[in-house]
C-alpha positions in Angstrom: -16.6 -6.2 33.1 -16.0 -4.1 29.7 -19.3 -2.5 29.4 -18.9 -1.3 33.0 -15.3 0.1 32.1 -16.8 1.7 28.9 -19.2 3.4 30.0 -16.0 4.4 32.9 -14.2 5.9 30.0 -17.1 7.7 28.0 -17.7 8.8 31.5 -14.4 10.6 31.3 -14.4 11.5 27.7 -18.0 13.9 28.4 -16.2 15.0 31.8 -12.9 16.2 29.5 -15.4 17.7 26.6 -17.5 19.5 29.4 -14.1 21.1 31.1 -13.1 21.8 27.6 -16.2 23.5 26.1 -16.5 25.5 29.5 -13.3 26.9 29.0 -13.4 27.5 25.4 -16.8 30.0 26.6 -14.2 31.6 28.6 -11.8 32.4 26.4 -14.2 33.8 24.3 -15.9 35.8 26.5 -12.5 37.3 27.3 -11.9 38.1 23.8 -15.0 39.5 22.9 -15.4 41.8 25.8 -12.2 42.1 27.3 -9.7 42.0 24.7 -12.1 44.1 22.2 -13.7 46.1 24.6 -17.1 45.6 24.0 -20.1 46.4 26.7 -20.3 42.8 28.3 -23.9 40.8 28.3 -26.3 40.3 31.4 -24.6 37.3 33.8 -28.0 35.8 33.2 -28.0 35.9 29.6 -24.2 34.8 29.8 -25.1 32.1 32.0 -27.9 30.4 29.9 -26.0 30.8 26.6 -23.6 28.6 28.3 -25.8 25.9 29.6 -27.4 25.5 26.2 -23.7 24.8 25.1 -23.2 22.5 27.6 -26.2 20.5 26.6 -25.9 21.0 23.3 -22.5 20.3 22.0 -22.3 16.7 24.2 -25.6 16.0 22.1 -23.6 17.0 19.2 -20.8 14.8 19.6 -23.4 11.6 20.8 -25.2 11.9 17.4 -21.4 12.1 15.7 -20.6 8.5 17.4 -17.4 10.4 19.1 -19.0 8.9 22.2 -19.0 5.1 20.6 -16.0 2.7 21.2 -14.2 2.8 17.3 -10.7 1.6 18.1 -10.0 1.8 14.5 -11.1 5.1 13.5 -7.8 7.1 13.1 -6.8 10.5 14.7 -7.3 12.4 11.9 -11.4 10.6 10.9 -12.2 11.6 14.7 -11.0 15.2 14.4 -12.9 15.9 11.1 -16.3 14.3 13.1 -15.4 16.2 15.6 -15.1 19.3 13.0 -19.1 18.6 11.9 -20.1 18.2 15.2 -18.7 21.3 16.0 -20.5 23.3 13.0 -23.8 21.2 13.5 -23.5 22.6 17.6 -22.7 25.9 16.6 -25.8 26.4 14.2 -28.2 24.9 16.4 -27.0 27.2 19.3 -27.3 30.7 17.1 -30.7 29.8 15.9 -31.5 29.1 19.8 -30.1 32.1 20.8 -31.8 34.0 18.0 -35.2 33.0 17.9 -35.3 33.0 21.7 -35.3 36.1 24.3 -31.6 35.9 25.0 -29.7 36.9 21.3 -26.1 36.2 22.6 -23.1 38.0 20.9 -22.4 36.6 17.3 -19.0 37.3 17.9 -18.7 35.8 20.8 -20.2 32.4 19.9 -18.0 32.5 16.8 -14.9 32.6 18.8 -16.4 30.2 21.1 -17.3 27.7 18.2 -13.2 28.0 17.4 -11.8 27.6 20.8 -14.1 24.7 21.3 -13.1 23.2 18.4 -9.2 23.3 19.3 -9.4 22.9 22.6 -11.3 18.9 22.5 -9.9 18.1 19.6 -6.5 18.9 21.4 -7.8 17.2 24.6 -9.1 14.0 22.5 -6.4 13.2 20.2 -4.0 13.6 24.0 -6.2 11.0 25.2 -5.7 8.8 22.2 -2.3 8.4 22.5 -2.5 8.1 26.6 -4.8 5.1 25.6 -2.9 4.2 22.3 0.3 3.7 25.0 -1.6 2.4 27.9 -2.8 -0.7 25.2 0.6 -1.1 24.2 1.3 -2.1 27.9 -1.5 -4.5 27.8 -3.7 -2.4 29.6 -7.6 -1.5 28.3 -7.3 -4.6 25.8 -10.6 -5.9 23.8 -10.7 -10.0 23.9 -11.0 -11.3 20.4 -12.1 -15.2 19.9 -10.5 -16.1 16.4 -12.7 -18.6 14.6 -10.2 -20.5 11.5 -7.0 -21.5 12.5 -6.1 -21.4 8.4 -4.2 -18.7 6.2 -7.0 -15.8 6.9 -6.8 -16.4 10.4 -2.8 -16.1 10.8 -3.3 -13.0 8.9 -5.4 -11.6 11.1 -3.6 -12.7 14.1 -0.5 -11.1 12.6 -2.5 -7.4 12.1 -3.7 -7.5 15.6 -0.2 -8.3 16.9 0.9 -5.5 14.5 -1.0 -2.9 15.3 -1.0 -3.5 19.1 -2.4 0.5 19.8 -5.6 -0.6 18.9 -6.2 -2.7 22.3 -6.9 -6.0 20.8 -5.8 -9.5 22.0 -6.3 -13.3 20.6 -7.4 -15.0 23.5 -8.4 -17.8 21.4 -9.0 -19.8 18.7 -11.6 -22.2 16.8 -10.7 -24.6 14.2 -12.9 -26.6 12.2 -11.2 -29.6 12.7 -9.4 -31.0 15.9 -6.0 -29.8 16.5 -3.4 -30.9 18.5 -3.3 -29.4 22.0 -0.7 -27.1 22.3 -0.9 -26.2 18.6 -1.2 -22.2 17.9 -1.8 -19.5 15.4 0.8 -16.8 15.4 1.0 -17.3 18.9 -2.7 -17.6 19.9 -3.7 -20.9 21.4 -6.1 -23.4 19.3 -8.6 -24.3 22.4 -11.2 -26.0 20.0 -13.3 -27.2 17.3 -16.1 -24.4 15.7 -18.9 -27.2 18.1 -17.6 -25.6 20.8 -18.6 -21.6 20.3 -21.3 -21.6 22.5 -19.4 -23.6 25.5 -16.2 -21.2 24.8 -18.8 -17.9 25.1 -20.5 -18.5 28.1 -17.0 -20.0 29.6 -14.9 -17.0 28.8 -15.0 -13.3 28.3 -15.4 -12.5 24.6 -15.8 -9.1 23.6 -15.6 -9.8 19.9 -15.8 -12.6 17.5 -14.0 -12.8 14.0 -14.6 -15.1 11.3 -12.3 -15.7 9.1 -13.1 -18.4 7.6 -11.2 -20.3 4.0 -13.6 -20.3 0.9 -14.3 -23.5 0.9 -15.5 -23.5 4.5 -17.8 -20.6 3.7 -20.7 -23.4 4.3 -20.3 -23.0 8.0 -20.6 -19.6 8.0 -25.0 -19.5 8.1 -24.8 -21.8 11.1 -22.3 -19.7 13.1 -24.2 -16.6 12.7 -27.4 -18.1 13.8 -25.3 -19.6 16.9 -23.7 -16.0 17.5 -27.1 -14.1 17.1 -28.4 -15.5 20.4 -25.2 -14.1 22.0 -25.0 -10.3 23.0 -20.7 -10.9 21.3 -19.9 -8.5 18.8 -18.7 -10.1 15.0 -16.5 -9.3 12.5 -16.2 -11.1 9.1 -12.7 -11.4 7.5 -13.5 -12.8 4.1 -11.1 -14.8 2.1 -10.5 -12.4 -0.5 -7.2 -11.2 -0.1 -6.1 -14.1 -2.9 -7.9 -11.8 -5.4 -7.3 -8.3 -3.9 -4.9 -7.3 -6.3 -4.7 -2.8 -6.2 -6.7 -0.4 -4.5 -9.0 -3.0 -3.2 -11.4 -1.6 -0.5 -15.0 -1.9 0.6 -17.6 0.5 -1.6 -20.9 1.9 -0.9 -23.2 1.9 -3.8 -26.6 3.3 -3.4 -26.3 1.6 -0.1 -25.2 -1.9 -0.8 -22.0 -2.9 0.3 -19.4 -3.8 -2.3 -16.0 -5.4 -2.6 -13.9 -3.6 -5.0 -10.6 -6.3 -5.6 -9.2 -4.2 -7.8 -9.0 -0.2 -8.5 -7.0 2.9 -9.0 -5.6 5.9 -7.4 -6.6 8.2 -10.2 -10.4 9.6 -9.6 -11.8 12.2 -9.1 -10.2 15.5 -8.0 -6.8 13.1 -8.3 -7.4 13.0 -12.0 -8.3 16.5 -12.4 -5.2 17.7 -10.4 -3.0 15.2 -12.1 -3.9 16.1 -15.6 -3.5 20.0 -15.2 0.0 18.9 -14.4 0.9 17.3 -16.6 -0.5 19.9 -19.3 1.1 22.4 -17.3 4.2 20.9 -17.2 4.2 19.6 -20.7 4.1 22.8 -22.6 6.8 24.7 -20.4 9.0 21.5 -20.9 8.6 22.0 -24.6 9.0 25.8 -24.5 12.4 25.0 -22.8 13.5 22.3 -24.7 12.6 23.6 -28.4 15.7 24.5 -29.2 17.2 21.4 -28.3 14.7 19.5 -30.2 15.2 21.5 -33.1 19.0 20.7 -33.1 18.0 16.9 -33.0 15.9 17.1 -35.9 18.2 18.5 -38.1 20.9 15.7 -37.0 18.6 13.2 -37.8 17.6 14.2 -40.8 21.3 15.8 -42.1 22.6 11.3 -41.0 19.8 9.8 -42.8 17.4 9.0 -45.3 13.4 9.1 -43.7 11.6 10.9 -41.7 12.3 12.8 -38.7 10.4 11.4 -36.4 9.1 7.6 -35.7 5.3 6.9 -34.7 4.7 3.7 -33.3 1.9 1.9 -31.9 2.0 1.4 -28.0 -0.3 0.6 -25.2 -1.8 2.7 -22.5 -4.3 3.6 -19.9 -6.7 1.1 -19.9 -5.8 -0.6 -22.6 -6.0 2.0 -25.0 -3.5 2.3 -27.9 -1.8 5.0 -29.1 0.8 6.0 -31.2 4.0 7.5 -29.4 6.6 9.7 -30.6 10.2 9.5 -30.7 13.1 11.2 -32.9 13.9 8.4 -35.6 16.8 6.2 -34.2 16.7 3.2 -36.3 17.5 3.0 -39.8 14.2 3.0 -42.7 13.1 -0.4 -42.9 14.6 -2.1 -39.8 11.7 -4.3 -38.9 10.5 -5.6 -42.1 11.8 -9.2 -40.2 9.4 -8.5 -38.0 9.2 -6.6 -34.4 11.9 -7.3 -31.7 13.6 -4.7 -28.9 16.8 -3.1 -28.8 19.6 -4.9 -27.5 23.7 -3.7 -27.1 25.5 -2.7 -30.4 22.3 -2.5 -32.0 23.0 -2.7 -36.2 20.0 -0.8 -37.0 20.5 2.2 -35.2 21.7 5.2 -37.7 25.0 7.7 -36.8 23.0 9.3 -34.1 20.5 6.9 -32.7 22.6 5.5 -30.3 23.7 8.7 -28.7 19.9 9.5 -29.0 18.8 6.6 -27.1 22.0 6.5 -24.8 20.4 9.7 -23.6 16.9 9.7 -24.3 16.5 12.4 -26.6 15.0 10.6 -28.7 12.2 10.5 -26.1 11.6 14.3 -26.2 8.7 14.4 -28.9 6.7 12.5 -26.0 5.8 15.7 -24.8 3.6 16.4 -27.5 1.4 12.9 -26.7 1.5 14.6 -22.8 -0.3 17.2 -24.3 -2.6 14.8 -26.7 -3.8 12.9 -23.2 -2.0 9.8 -24.2 0.6 9.9 -22.2 1.8 11.7 -18.8 5.4 13.1 -18.2 5.5 10.2 -15.2 4.1 6.7 -14.8 5.0 3.2 -16.2 6.7 3.3 -19.6 4.6 1.8 -22.4 4.8 -1.3 -24.2 4.0 -2.4 -27.4 0.9 -4.6 -27.9 2.9 -7.4 -29.8 5.0 -7.8 -26.8 2.4 -7.4 -24.1 0.8 -10.6 -24.7 3.7 -12.4 -24.5 4.5 -10.8 -21.0 0.7 -10.7 -19.5 1.1 -14.4 -19.4 4.5 -14.9 -17.8 4.3 -12.1 -15.6 1.4 -11.8 -13.0 0.0 -8.6 -12.1 1.9 -7.3 -15.4 -2.1 -5.6 -16.6 -2.3 -4.0 -13.7 0.2 -1.1 -15.1 -2.2 0.0 -17.3 -4.2 1.3 -14.5 -2.4 4.9 -15.0 -1.2 6.7 -17.8 2.1 5.3 -19.2 4.5 7.9 -19.0 7.7 10.0 -20.5 9.4 8.8 -17.7 9.2 6.6 -14.2 10.0 5.1 -10.6 11.9 2.3 -12.8 13.3 4.2 -14.7 15.3 6.7 -12.4 15.9 3.1 -10.7 17.8 2.0 -13.2 15.2 -0.6 -15.0 15.8 0.4 -18.4 16.7 -1.6 -21.4 17.7 -5.4 -21.3 16.7 -5.7 -17.4 14.2 -7.2 -15.9 10.6 -7.3 -16.6 9.4 -8.7 -13.4 11.3 -6.3 -11.6 10.0 -3.3 -13.2 6.6 -4.4 -13.1 7.2 -4.1 -8.9 8.4 -0.8 -9.6 5.7 0.6 -11.8 3.1 -1.5 -9.0 4.9 0.6 -6.4 4.8 3.7 -7.9 0.9 3.2 -9.0 -0.2 2.1 -5.2 2.1 4.9 -3.9 1.0 8.0 -6.9 0.9 11.7 -5.4 1.9 14.7 -7.6 4.6 15.4 -4.9 6.3 11.4 -5.8 6.3 12.5 -9.6 7.9 15.6 -9.1 10.7 13.8 -7.1 10.5 11.3 -10.4 11.1 14.3 -12.4 13.7 15.6 -9.9 15.6 12.7 -10.5 15.2 12.3 -13.8 16.3 16.0 -14.7 19.7 15.2 -12.7 20.7 12.2 -14.5 18.0 9.8 -14.4 17.6 9.9 -18.3 21.0 8.8 -18.7 21.2 4.8 -18.3 23.7 1.9 -19.8 21.3 0.0 -20.3 19.6 2.4 -22.9 19.8 0.7 -26.3 
């Protein structure tokens, strides 16, 4: 039944594409020969070229799997595949018309390529949006048989329920052990055990089987796959890796070998280049702007207490690399002879201007040189001292993930008031949110909020 429906929807797609290709060719013809007042070619050449279009482009679409069922492909991904297919079809069309007897107008074919991409893309997006609205109403659904009634199975059902526009419905669940009649997994009925797999596939209409077994039941996988190989139903596997996925996990490919990434970072490739270019440009301009302020602060530090103007301290940055952070000195010389400790409210180690510099964050300005050197970024998680990090890593899960990006002068946690003696756990949550949602636009937003008062904090001691 589902295969017949799929062929029906595919035929509709082909018919719509052919209609849009014909319309695009007509528009290109009118643009070239009517709007631009060029002499039209013979009718026979036009009809032959149109025939080539209506054969080549659907074939190119099929080669790009634009007629295959792929409900999880996004609108943008489909438009991109369509763009590539349009380029391919256009190149083949130009080659055939050039080497053949019919050397059709190249400008007309260029207009056609643009019109066809826009028209076909618009109709396909509209068609998918219409299908998604139908699926939300319970129509055109794929039946899913879920194998696995545990926590992983619950997550699968919950995800499917949250994405109803994709048109999936879990119609039954098989568990390893016999559960009581009427038991459900997030509303999906448990209809038997894994021993009844063949019987269920014979008695019920099942479009897809999803295996969502916990790691302790993986011994069943080989047996299940051998039994499913005797049926034509689609099979998907959800690996029990959610407990290990931490940041930017996903499926990668290495030389054709699929690899599951459990932990990664956002700054790779062009993202890394863009971030570094932005850091250098921002820090150079900022140093030019604030240099008079830095000079005034340096003089104030020098005349109010003996010792150096700048203070160098070990901090941990990206990938666990240790660097020396630069700050205007706010503590008396020798204030850590008894050992390192965090600053507190009313700290008696501060210099006469130290409290003011900390409260206004003016002591942080020399870190712009750290940004130029590449140790830090204007925006990122605040760097901690290695002596404290070992303790935090043991106490706070995922603490180490904040080192997947460069440390920052300011950050998402800081502009939300999490500075000084505030919850480390809460700060980590905000840092991880920043890493997971990083973009240059988010960096700009944080910098603007910092400039509008984010550096001022009653928690900065």
